[in-house]
C-alpha positions in Angstrom: -70.8 51.7 -104.1 -68.4 51.1 -101.3 -70.9 49.3 -99.2 -71.7 47.1 -102.1 -68.0 46.4 -102.6 -67.6 45.4 -99.0 -70.7 43.2 -99.1 -69.2 41.4 -102.1 -65.9 40.9 -100.1 -67.9 39.5 -97.2 -69.7 37.0 -99.5 -66.5 36.0 -101.1 -64.9 35.5 -97.7 -67.8 33.2 -96.6 -67.3 31.2 -99.7 -63.5 31.1 -100.0 -62.6 31.0 -96.3 -64.9 28.2 -95.2 -61.9 25.8 -95.2 -59.1 26.0 -92.7 -56.2 28.4 -93.4 -52.9 27.1 -94.8 -51.2 24.7 -92.4 -48.1 26.3 -90.7 -44.9 25.9 -92.7 -41.4 27.5 -92.8 -42.2 30.0 -95.6 -43.3 33.6 -95.1 -45.4 34.7 -98.0 -45.5 38.4 -99.2 -48.4 39.3 -101.5 -47.5 41.7 -104.4 -49.6 43.6 -106.9 -46.9 43.2 -109.6 -44.0 40.8 -110.1 -40.4 42.0 -110.5 -39.3 42.5 -114.1 -35.6 41.6 -113.6 -33.3 40.7 -110.7 -30.3 42.3 -112.4 -29.8 45.7 -110.7 -28.0 47.0 -113.8 -31.3 47.0 -115.6 -34.0 47.2 -113.0 -36.2 50.4 -113.1 -39.6 49.2 -111.8 -40.4 49.6 -108.1 -40.9 45.9 -107.4 -37.6 44.8 -108.9 -35.7 47.7 -107.2 -37.1 46.8 -103.8 -36.3 43.1 -104.1 -32.9 43.7 -105.5 -32.1 45.7 -102.3 -32.5 42.4 -100.4 -30.3 40.5 -102.8 -27.4 42.9 -103.5 -25.2 45.1 -101.4 -24.4 48.7 -102.6 -21.8 51.2 -101.9 -24.2 53.9 -100.5 -27.6 54.1 -98.8 -29.7 56.9 -97.3 -30.8 58.1 -93.9 -34.3 59.3 -92.9 -33.6 62.7 -94.4 -32.5 61.0 -97.6 -28.9 62.1 -97.1 -26.3 59.6 -98.5 -24.7 57.4 -95.9 -22.1 54.6 -96.1 -23.3 51.1 -96.9 -20.6 48.8 -98.3 -18.1 51.7 -98.2 -17.2 55.0 -96.5 -15.7 57.7 -98.7 -13.5 60.7 -98.7 -12.9 63.5 -101.3 -9.2 64.0 -102.0 -10.1 66.4 -104.8 -13.2 68.2 -105.9 -13.6 65.9 -108.9 -12.4 62.7 -107.2 -13.9 60.3 -104.6 -12.1 57.5 -102.8 -14.2 54.6 -101.4 -13.0 52.3 -98.7 -14.9 49.0 -98.4 -15.8 47.8 -94.9 -16.4 44.2 -93.9 -20.3 44.0 -94.0 -21.7 42.6 -97.2 -18.4 41.4 -98.6 -19.3 37.8 -99.2 -21.2 36.9 -102.4 -23.7 34.1 -102.0 -21.5 31.7 -104.0 -18.8 32.1 -101.2 -16.4 34.4 -103.1 -15.3 37.7 -101.6 -16.5 41.1 -102.9 -13.6 43.4 -103.8 -13.0 46.7 -105.4 -12.6 44.9 -108.7 -16.2 43.8 -108.5 -17.4 47.4 -107.9 -15.4 48.6 -110.8 -16.7 45.8 -113.1 -20.3 46.6 -112.1 -20.0 50.3 -112.9 -17.9 49.8 -116.0 -20.7 47.6 -117.4 -23.4 50.2 -116.6 -21.3 53.0 -118.2 -20.6 51.0 -121.5 -23.2 52.4 -124.0 -23.2 49.0 -125.7 -25.0 47.4 -122.7 -27.9 50.0 -122.8 -28.2 50.2 -119.0 -31.0 52.6 -118.1 -28.8 53.9 -115.3 -26.0 55.1 -117.5 -27.3 58.6 -117.8 -27.3 59.3 -114.1 -23.6 58.2 -113.9 -22.4 59.9 -117.0 -20.1 62.3 -115.0 -17.8 59.3 -114.2 -14.7 59.7 -116.2 -12.6 56.8 -114.9 -12.6 54.2 -112.1 -9.3 53.2 -110.6 -8.8 50.2 -108.2 -6.1 51.0 -105.6 -6.3 47.7 -103.8 -8.9 45.0 -103.0 -10.5 47.3 -100.5 -10.1 50.7 -102.1 -11.1 52.4 -105.4 -11.4 55.9 -106.8 -14.0 57.5 -109.0 -12.7 60.3 -111.2 -15.4 62.7 -112.4 -15.7 65.0 -115.4 -16.8 67.8 -113.0 -17.1 68.3 -109.3 -20.4 67.2 -107.7 -20.9 67.1 -103.9 -23.9 64.8 -104.4 -22.0 62.1 -106.3 -21.9 59.4 -103.6 -25.8 59.4 -103.7 -25.7 58.1 -107.3 -23.8 54.9 -106.3 -26.8 52.8 -105.3 -26.6 50.0 -107.9 -26.1 46.5 -106.4 -22.6 45.1 -106.8 -22.3 41.9 -108.9 -19.3 39.5 -109.0 -16.9 40.4 -111.9 -16.2 36.8 -112.6 -19.8 35.9 -113.1 -20.4 39.0 -115.3 -17.4 38.0 -117.5 -18.9 34.5 -117.8 -22.2 35.9 -119.0 -24.2 34.8 -115.9 -27.9 35.5 -116.3 -28.5 37.6 -113.2 -32.0 38.7 -114.4 -33.4 35.2 -113.5 -30.6 33.8 -111.2 -29.3 36.7 -109.1 -26.0 36.5 -107.3 -25.3 39.2 -104.8 -24.0 39.8 -101.3 -27.2 41.1 -99.7 -29.1 39.8 -96.6 -31.1 37.4 -98.8 -30.0 34.8 -101.3 -31.9 33.6 -104.3 -33.7 30.2 -103.9 -36.1 29.7 -106.8 -38.3 31.5 -109.4 -40.4 28.6 -110.6 -43.1 30.8 -112.2 -43.5 34.5 -112.9 -45.9 34.7 -110.0 -43.7 33.1 -107.3 -40.2 34.1 -106.3 -38.5 32.6 -103.3 -35.5 34.0 -101.3 -33.8 32.8 -98.1 -32.6 35.1 -95.3 -29.0 34.4 -94.6 -29.1 35.3 -90.9 -31.5 32.4 -89.9 -32.6 30.5 -93.1 -36.1 32.0 -93.1 -37.6 31.5 -96.5 -39.7 34.4 -98.0 -41.8 33.9 -101.0 -43.1 36.8 -103.1 -46.5 35.9 -104.5 -48.0 38.1 -107.3 -51.8 38.6 -107.0 -52.7 41.4 -109.4 -56.2 41.9 -108.1 -56.2 43.8 -104.8 -59.5 42.2 -103.5 -58.2 38.7 -104.2 -54.9 39.6 -102.5 -56.8 40.6 -99.4 -58.8 37.4 -99.4 -55.6 35.4 -99.7 -54.3 37.2 -96.6 -57.5 36.3 -94.7 -57.3 32.7 -95.8 -53.6 32.5 -94.9 -52.3 31.9 -98.4 -50.2 35.0 -97.9 -49.0 36.4 -94.6 -48.3 40.1 -95.3 -49.1 42.8 -97.8 -47.7 46.3 -98.5 -49.4 49.1 -100.5 -51.6 48.8 -103.6 -54.7 48.6 -101.5 -57.8 50.9 -101.8 -59.0 52.8 -98.8 -62.1 50.6 -98.5 -60.0 47.4 -98.5 -57.8 48.9 -95.8 -60.8 49.8 -93.7 -62.2 46.3 -94.2 -58.9 44.7 -93.1 -58.8 46.9 -89.9 -62.0 45.2 -88.8 -60.9 41.7 -89.2 -59.8 39.5 -86.3 -56.3 38.1 -86.7 -55.1 40.9 -89.0 -53.0 43.9 -88.1 -52.7 47.0 -90.2 -50.0 49.7 -89.9 -49.5 52.9 -91.8 -46.5 55.2 -92.2 -45.6 58.4 -94.0 -44.4 58.0 -97.5 -42.5 60.1 -100.1 -44.2 58.8 -103.3 -45.2 62.0 -105.1 -48.6 62.1 -107.0 -49.1 64.8 -109.6 -51.2 65.9 -112.5 -49.1 66.2 -115.7 -49.7 68.3 -118.8 -48.5 68.4 -122.4 -47.3 72.0 -122.7 -47.1 71.8 -126.5 -50.9 71.8 -126.3 -52.2 75.3 -127.1 -54.5 75.4 -124.1 -52.2 73.8 -121.5 -49.3 75.8 -122.7 -51.1 78.8 -121.2 -50.0 79.2 -117.5 -53.4 80.7 -116.7 -55.1 77.5 -117.6 -52.7 75.4 -115.6 -53.2 77.7 -112.6 -56.9 77.5 -113.0 -56.8 73.7 -113.0 -54.6 73.7 -109.9 -57.0 76.0 -108.0 -60.0 73.9 -109.0 -58.7 70.8 -107.2 -59.8 70.4 -103.6 -56.9 68.3 -102.3 -58.0 68.5 -98.7 -61.4 67.0 -99.4 -59.9 64.3 -101.7 -57.3 63.3 -99.1 -59.9 63.2 -96.3 -62.9 61.6 -97.9 -61.4 59.5 -100.7 -58.1 58.5 -99.2 -59.0 58.3 -95.5 -56.4 60.9 -94.6 -53.7 58.5 -95.8 -51.7 61.2 -97.6 -50.1 64.6 -97.2 -50.9 67.5 -99.6 -47.8 68.3 -101.7 -46.2 71.5 -103.1 -43.1 70.0 -104.7 -41.7 66.7 -105.9 -39.4 66.5 -102.9 -41.1 66.4 -99.5 -40.4 69.4 -97.2 -38.4 67.3 -94.7 -36.0 66.1 -97.5 -32.5 67.7 -97.1 -33.1 69.6 -100.3 -36.8 70.1 -99.8 -38.5 73.5 -99.4 -40.6 73.6 -96.2 -41.6 77.2 -96.9 -43.6 76.5 -100.1 -47.3 77.2 -99.7 -49.9 74.7 -100.5 -52.0 75.5 -103.6 -55.4 76.7 -102.2 -58.8 75.5 -103.3 -60.2 78.6 -105.0 -62.8 77.7 -107.7 -63.9 81.4 -108.1 -60.4 82.4 -109.0 -60.0 79.4 -111.3 -63.1 80.5 -113.3 -61.7 84.1 -113.6 -58.4 82.8 -114.9 -60.2 80.5 -117.5 -62.3 83.5 -118.6 -59.1 85.6 -119.0 -57.7 82.7 -121.2 -60.7 82.8 -123.4 -62.6 79.8 -121.9 -65.6 81.5 -120.4 -69.4 80.6 -120.5 -70.4 79.2 -123.8 -66.8 78.4 -124.7 -65.7 75.7 -122.2 -62.2 74.2 -122.2 -62.2 70.6 -123.3 -59.4 68.3 -122.3 -58.7 64.6 -122.4 -57.3 63.0 -119.2 -55.6 59.6 -119.2 -55.2 57.2 -116.3 -54.8 53.5 -115.6 -57.6 51.0 -115.2 -56.9 50.5 -111.5 -60.3 51.0 -109.8 -59.0 53.5 -107.2 -57.2 55.6 -109.8 -60.3 55.7 -112.0 -62.4 56.8 -109.0 -59.8 59.5 -108.2 -59.8 60.6 -111.8 -63.6 60.8 -111.7 -63.5 63.1 -108.7 -61.0 65.4 -110.4 -63.2 65.4 -113.5 -66.1 66.5 -111.4 -64.1 69.3 -109.6 -62.8 70.6 -113.0 -66.3 70.5 -114.5 -67.5 72.8 -111.7 -65.2 75.6 -113.0 -66.0 75.1 -116.6 -63.4 72.5 -117.8 -65.0 69.5 -119.6 -62.8 66.5 -119.1 -62.9 63.4 -121.3 -61.7 60.7 -119.0 -59.9 57.8 -120.6 -58.6 54.7 -118.7 -56.2 52.1 -120.2 -54.4 49.0 -119.0 -51.1 49.9 -117.4 -48.9 49.0 -120.4 -50.9 51.1 -122.9 -51.3 54.0 -120.4 -47.6 54.2 -119.5 -46.6 53.8 -123.1 -48.7 56.8 -124.1 -47.2 58.9 -121.3 -43.6 58.1 -122.3 -44.5 58.8 -125.9 -46.0 62.2 -125.1 -49.4 61.0 -126.4 -51.6 62.9 -123.9 -53.1 66.2 -122.9 -53.4 65.6 -119.2 -52.7 62.6 -117.0 -52.0 61.6 -113.4 -49.1 59.5 -112.1 -46.7 59.2 -109.2 -42.9 59.3 -108.8 -41.9 56.4 -106.6 -38.8 56.1 -104.4 -37.2 59.4 -105.4 -34.1 60.2 -103.1 -31.8 62.6 -104.9 -32.5 66.0 -106.4 -30.9 65.1 -109.7 -34.4 64.0 -110.6 -35.1 67.7 -111.5 -32.7 67.6 -114.5 -34.3 64.3 -115.6 -37.8 65.6 -115.4 -37.8 69.4 -116.0 -34.6 70.5 -117.9 -35.3 71.5 -121.5 -32.4 69.1 -122.6 -34.3 66.2 -121.1 -37.0 65.8 -123.6 -37.6 62.1 -124.4 -35.6 60.0 -125.2 -32.9 62.0 -123.4 -34.9 62.2 -120.2 -38.4 62.2 -118.7 -39.5 65.8 -119.6 -42.6 64.3 -121.2 -44.6 67.4 -120.8 -42.2 69.4 -123.0 -41.5 72.0 -120.3 -39.1 74.7 -121.4 -38.1 77.4 -119.0 -34.7 79.2 -119.1 -34.8 80.1 -115.4 -35.5 76.5 -114.5 -32.6 75.3 -116.6 -30.3 77.8 -115.1 -31.2 76.9 -111.5 -30.7 73.2 -112.2 -27.3 73.9 -113.8 -26.3 76.2 -110.9 -27.3 73.6 -108.3 -25.3 70.9 -110.1 -22.2 73.1 -110.1 -22.6 74.2 -106.4 -19.6 73.5 -104.2 -21.4 71.9 -101.3 -24.6 70.1 -100.4 -25.7 73.2 -98.4 -25.3 75.4 -101.5 -27.1 72.8 -103.6 -30.0 72.6 -101.2 -30.6 76.4 -101.3 -30.6 76.4 -105.1 -32.9 73.4 -105.3 -35.3 75.2 -102.9 -35.4 78.1 -105.3 -35.9 75.7 -108.1 -38.9 74.1 -106.5 -40.4 77.6 -105.8 -40.0 78.3 -109.6 -41.7 75.0 -110.5 -44.6 75.8 -108.2 -45.0 79.1 -110.0 -44.8 77.7 -113.5 -46.8 74.5 -112.8 -45.4 72.0 -115.4 -47.0 69.6 -112.9 -49.8 70.2 -110.4 -48.5 68.7 -107.1 -51.2 66.6 -105.5 -49.9 64.7 -102.4 -47.4 62.2 -100.9 -49.3 58.9 -100.3 -48.8 57.0 -97.0 -47.6 53.4 -97.0 -49.7 50.7 -95.5 -48.7 47.2 -94.3 -51.2 44.5 -93.4 -50.2 41.2 -91.9 -51.6 38.1 -90.1 -51.3 38.1 -86.3 -48.0 36.8 -85.2 -46.0 38.8 -87.8 -43.6 41.1 -85.9 -40.6 43.2 -86.5 -41.6 44.6 -89.9 -41.1 48.4 -90.2 -42.3 50.6 -93.0 -39.8 52.8 -94.8 -40.2 56.2 -96.3 -39.6 55.1 -99.8 -41.7 51.9 -99.5 -38.8 49.4 -99.8 -39.1 45.9 -98.4 -36.1 46.1 -96.0 -38.5 45.3 -93.1 -38.2 41.7 -94.3 -34.6 41.7 -92.9 -36.0 41.7 -89.4 -39.5 40.3 -89.7 -40.6 37.2 -87.8 -43.7 35.1 -87.9 -44.8 33.0 -84.9 -47.7 30.9 -86.3 -50.5 29.7 -84.1 -52.6 26.6 -84.9 -54.4 26.6 -88.2 -57.9 27.9 -87.9 -60.8 29.2 -89.9 -61.3 33.0 -89.4 
């Protein structure tokens, strides 16, 4: 099947690449699998929008390699347990319309998000803010409803100018920030152009939904670089092409198998453990993913400041899986039958087929159902599933555990879509939130992750690597742990003469 796919790619290349590549111009083109939904950071939740907004807007706080919060626009101090004072520096203080960013703009941005009438999806994560006080143009204080040593890590929303917000400016299609890139044009949904302030370099994001076509456009020179959303066979194919460079880097995107615990079978921990033991992660990562992933035991990677490096990996033990299923009443002659939902992405379907086969080997009959992304994700959010696979992308802070696993976070209050209810999990989350220091929080979150591995509301699968492919001459682009596009701040492209590959 793979050989046939590569032969098809080769034939398409001969057909489509017979002409010369695009003549050199001043625009660097970045191929995307999906277009941004909105360029207003107060509403952006999808990965593409979030990553592009990082280029357009400055924010108070960012993260280091261990995903600890570090100053961006501002440094901070903690004059009281429930109060944080932020001091704006000089970097990122000039909006793209020439006006100066002040503490009043910061307050206006967060006041908007906190107003329930505006329905910002980020309001829940900032609900502990009781009041925001501007002390002067460079200083402001956040007063909280309770102490939280992790609070600065929540202040990652891009800052917008208060005057433009008051005037009803449409940031979603005409962003106005103070980041390293300014908005230039968005003539169609498939093409968005930004300009780098440092040197005037234009970058155009080009949406090409089909991964094979995206690769062909890279070879032809219609796009200059790609990141992620490529199957292993396409990555192997690109590695063999003259004039193309491929780089990979470790990632933190967490892939998992999710369950509806209100289902009578999946509500049985023995069944969930059996499913976990039936999956051969090592073989899948090696043979299907070309070793471009790390097996996972928890949502946070072990090198995260709140990660748990002592958690064991779930072993591959089909014999024990069959015993557990037999104990649960699903022995020979009475197989467990489950439906498993995934998207129509070819690689995700192939992965689901492998999982289906491995589960069949221990006596679980899986009805595999694939849907277009909108339908699939809508079903997951609505709780319309027995079993599914997805990934959490760009997770940085451990407050994700309340959002995903606390019993008070059942939809629409949160993303506990599997209806997981566990008093010990709730208690650990609440104790971690009330801990007096990040060190104390980290210890409690490690205990929490051990509890989740024991209870298995998710079966952890792996952290997928990031991949970057570019035409020869593209230099300075660095992959980041969370897959953001910050490498564009430093990338350069020295084009040679146009040629046919």
